[in-house]
N, C-alpha and C positions, 0 to 999 in steps of 0.2 A: 608153906604158909605165906611166906613173903610174896611168892608169885601170885597167889590168889588175891592178896591185898592190892597188888599192882594191877591185876586184871579188873578188880572192882573199881579202882580209881580211874582207870582208863575208860571203862564203860560209863562211869558217871560223867566224865568230861564229854564223852561223845553225845550222851543224852542232853547235856546242857547246851552244847553247840547246836544240836538238832532243834532244840526248843527255840533258840535264837533265830534260826533259819525260818522256823514256822511263823514266829511273830513277825519277822520282816516280810515274809511272804504274804501273810494275812493283811499286813498294813498296805502292801503294794496292791493286793487284790481289792482291798477296800477303797483304795485310791482310784483304781480303774472303775469300780462299780460307781463310785461317786461321780467320776468324770462322765461315764456313760449315761447314768440316770439324770443327773443335774444338767448336763449339756443338752440332752434331749428336751428337757423341760424348758430350758432357756431358749433353745432354737424354736420350739413350738410357740413360746410366748412372743418371740420376735416376729414370727410370721403372722400371728394373730393381731399384734399391735400394728404391724404395717398394713394389714388389711383394713383395720379400723381407720387408720390415718388416710389411706387411699379413698375409702368411701366417704369420709368426712370432707376431704378436699373436693371431691367431685360434687357432693351435695352443696357445698358452699359456693363454688364457682357457678353452678347452675342457676342459683338465685341471686347471684351478685348484681345483676341489673336492677334488682329491687332494693339495693342499698347494703352497706357494709354490715349494719346491725342484723339484717335478715340473714346475710351470709354467715355470720358468726353463729347465730342461733341454729342455722341448719347444720353447721359443722358439729356443734356440741350435741345436738339431738341425734345425728347420724352416728357419731362416735359411741354414744351411750347405747346404741342398738347392737353394738358388737361387744364380744367378751375377750378378755386376755387372761389366761391362766385361771379361768373360772369366774372372774368378776367383770362387771361392766366397765368399759373404758370411759374414764372421765377426763375431759379436757376443759380448760377455761378459755374465756374470750381472749386472754393474752396469748394463748397458744395458736391463735388463728391470725394470720397476717395477710392483708390484701396488698397486692403490688403488681408488678409486671414481670413477665418471663421473656427474656431475650433469646430468641431461637438461634441466633448466630453464635452467641457466646455460651449458650446453655446455662444461663445464670438468672437467679431471681433477685429482684430488688424491690424494697418496700417503697421506693420513690420513683417518680417519673410517670409518664402517661403513655398509654398504648397507641401505636399507630396502625395496628392490624396488618403490618407488613413484615417487620422483623421483631417487634415487641407486641405482647398480647396480655390482656388482663388476666391475672392469675391469683390464686390463693394458696398460701403455704400453711400446712397444719403440722404442729409438733405434738406427738403423743408420747408421754413418758411414764414408765413404771420404775421409779428411782427411790433411793433412800432419802434423798432431799425432799421428795414429794410425799414421803411416808408410805409408799406402796411398792417397794422393790419386789422382785420375784424371789420367794424363799427357796433355799436349797435344802435338800434332805440330808444327804451324806456329806455335803460340803462343810456342814457345821463341825464335824469331827476334825476337819483340817483347818478350822478357824475361819471359814468363809460361809456365813449364814445366809447371805442374800446376794443377788446380782442385779445390777441396774440394766434396764432394757429401754431403748429409745427408738423412735421411728419418725421420720420426716417425709411428708408427701407434698408435692406441688401439682396442682391441676390448673390448666389454662384454657381460656376460650379462644380457640384457634379459628379464625374466620374462614368459612368454607368458600364464600364468594362475596363480592361487593354487594351492598344493599341494592335491592331491585324494587322499583315502584310498579305495581300492577294496578290496572283499573278493574274494579269489581263491579260489574253491572247489576242493577236492581233486577234485571231479567234473569240473572244467574241462579238456577235452582240447584241447591246442593245435592238433591236426591237424583240428579242426572249426572253426577260425577262418574266419569269413566264409561258412560253409556255411549254406544255407537250411534252414528247418524240415523235419524228418524225415530229413535226411541221416544215414546210418549211418557209423560209423568203427570203428577198432580191429578186433579179430577175436575169435572165441570162445575162451575159455580151454579148454585141453585137458580140463579137468574139467567143462566145461559140461554135457555129456550124461549126467553121473552124477546120477540122480534123488535120490540120498541126500545130495548135496553142496549144502547151503544157502548156501555162500559164493559161489555163482555163479548167481544167479537170472536174469541177463539176458545175452543173446547178444552184442549190440553196444551201443556208446554211440550216443546219438541227439542231434542238434542241435536246439536251439530258442533262437535268439538273443533271443526275447522273454521267456524265462523263465530267465535266468541266475541262479544261486543268489546270495542275499544272506547276510549274517552271521546273519540271523534264520531262514533257511530250515531246516526240520527234516524228517527222514524217520524215521518210527517203526514202520513195518510190518516186523516180523521174521519174518513167516510165509511169505515168498517161497521157492519151491523152483525147481529147474531146470526149464526148459520149452523147447519148440521155437521159441518166439518171445518177444519182450520184453513185459514186463508194463506195464499202464497206469499202475502206480505207480512206474515206473522214474524215477530222477533224470535231469534233462536234463544234457547234457555240453558245452554250448557254453561257450567261455572268455569272460571279460569283456573288453570293448573300451574303449580309451582313445584319444581323438582326438589327433593329433599334427600338428605343422607340419614339413614337409620342411626339412632342414638344421639343425633345432634340436637341442639335447641334452636328454636325459632322465636324471634321477636317481631311483632307486627305493630306498626304505628299508623294511625289514620287521623290526620289533623282535623279538628273541627272548624270548618270554615264554609263559606257559601258555595264553594265548588264541590264539597263533599257532602252532598245531600241526596236522599232518595225518598220515594213516596210510593204508596200502593194505590192501585186503581187510578193512576195518573196519566196513563198513556194518551187517552183520548181527550183529557181535560187540558193538556198542555202545561200542567204544573211543573215547577222546577224542583219540587221536593222540599220536605221540611224535617225529615228524620235524619239523625246523625248515626254513625256506625254502631253506637252502643244501644240503639233503639229508642233514644230519647226524642220526643217531639214536644219541646218546651216543657221538659220535666215529666212528660207522660210516657209510660212504658206499657204498651198493650202486649200481653203475653199470648203467643200463638203456638200451635203445634202443626205438624204436617198432616193435613186432613187425609191424604192418600195413604198414610200409614195405617189408618183405621177407617176405611170407606163406609163401614156399617154404622159409624158414630155420626151424630149431627156435625155439620161443618162448624168450626170454631171451638170444638171440644179441646180442652187442655189436658194432655196426657203424654207421658213418655213411652207408652206402650206401642207396640207395632213397629213396622219398618216398611220402607219402600225401596225397591231395587236393591235389597240386601243391606241398606244403610239405616241405622237406628233412628227412631223418632227423637224429639227434643221438645222442651218447653223453653222458649226464649222470646225476647221482645221482637215485635214485627219490624222488618227492615234492618235488623241488626246484622252485623257481619258474622257469618257462620263458616266453619271449616270442617273438612273431613279428610282423613288420610286413607289412601288405598294402596294395596301392594301392586306389583307390576302387572299381574294377571288382571286384577280388577280395573286398573287404570286403562287397560287396553280393551277389555271385553265387558266391563261392568261387573258389579258384585252380586248380581241376581242369584247366582247359585250358592252363595255363601250365607252362613248363618249370622244374622246381625247381632251385635252385642246389645246390652241393655241401654236404654235411653237415659239422658242426663237432664235433670231439672234445673234450669237457670232462671226460674221465675222470680227469685228474690235477689236483691242487690248483693246480699252476702254471698250467694252462690256465684254471682258474676264477678265478685271482687276477689277471685282466687289469685294467689301469687304465682302458682305454677300448676299446669295441668298436663297430664300424660294420657291422652285419649288412646283408645284401642283402634285397630284397623276397622274401617267401616262404621265408626262411631261419630256421629255429628257432634260438634262442640261449639260453644259460644266463644267468639274472639272479641267482638265489640270494636272499640277503638284501640285495643291493645294495652290499655292501662286500667287500673282500678279507679274507683270514683274519687280516690284521693291522689290520683296521678302517679301511682307507682307502676313502673313498667312490668308487664306480665311476661311469663316465660312459658313456651309451649315445648314439651319434650317430644321429639319425633319417635314414634314406636318402632320396634324392630320390624324388619321386612317392609317398612313403608317405602314407597317409590315416589309418590306425588301427594302434595297437599292441594285440595281443591277449595276455592273460596267462592262463596255465593252469599245471598242474602236470605233473611227469614221471611216466610210468608206461609199462609195456610194452604192456598191453592192459587192458581192463575198468576204466576210470575210474569206472564206475557204482557200484562197491561200495566206493569210498574214503570217508573220513570227514574232517571238519575243513576247514581252510583258513587263509588268511593275510590279514591287514590290511596292504596295501601302500600306502605314501604315495608318490605320484608328483609330481615337480616338473619342469616343462618350461621351458627357457630358449632364447631365440633369441640366437645369437652374431651380434653386429652390429659392423661397423667404424664407429665413431662419429667418428673423425678420422683 
């Protein structure tokens, strides 16, 4: 009997020890589950928050030429378009700092000025999901171990790294944007309705003609005033190819055209010897006459205002006459023309509001308004170079017959590469 009592006591002790092992084991397993589940959640949140900070920094530095306030607004808006742990990312203006990035020391400073050699204009964005901000990442199993939340932070710095030194290009009023990339002898535009009138000396040539190797410079002059209307173009006709500028996909471009007496163009002025009266934004003493490319819709009456249609694979546009117009082409189109490609939709720049964009990201083969490179309130505008772009072509706006225009613009072009440097 005593032996049975001994066996029973021993068995009870064994069961008690086993229970302790089970409890300890379950606790350990629970800890591992907590670590796996919560760690995964926190790491995912870190990735999402970093992605939001990166996109906010890139957005901010892209519009930085338009002012610090616009840069901060762009960062806040872009951050909020991203989610972290299921909720939109919220940052404040104080989380966005404008400064410089030192490429040599790989350091960011809120003070100093960029020299575009070793130091570059930059924006730093801090994104926080913390207890101090009232939005930490909640933990599921960690609460059992006394850790109910986890702080997550992300910092990103984007800089405007200059691709090249600013380049001043002369944009002739003869430059037809719809001849961008077209090979020698390609014709564009369409005959003026007065072309067949022998007594009308203002229309000596039927079409505009491409010659990429003979783009007008600031010193190019045409002095023959004896031309009259004829059934074909004259050997003395000005070439109409627009000027080309090499670009890097994903970079941003700024264009500046000073308004002065040497930066003027005019339409139908070749034979009249005029010096021009239009500035690059299309203003003629405050007047803005809206034109479209007539050859994009040859069945419509000349002077029709529409964004429909295309010419040589480049979209139509509504924009002020004689204003500075741009178009991006890929490498194939820059060499052989865009005729075989499908043109994107045209853009309407007939209102000042439309022309006062802060940033524009045109598509390949889509003509767009540049003007003098600034809004009507003198805010620098930003052009985002599309992917696969090879060259940006610059010409002027007209409905037809660029060949009888006069003058042109000296446009200074600066290109920056937006880089995430940290």
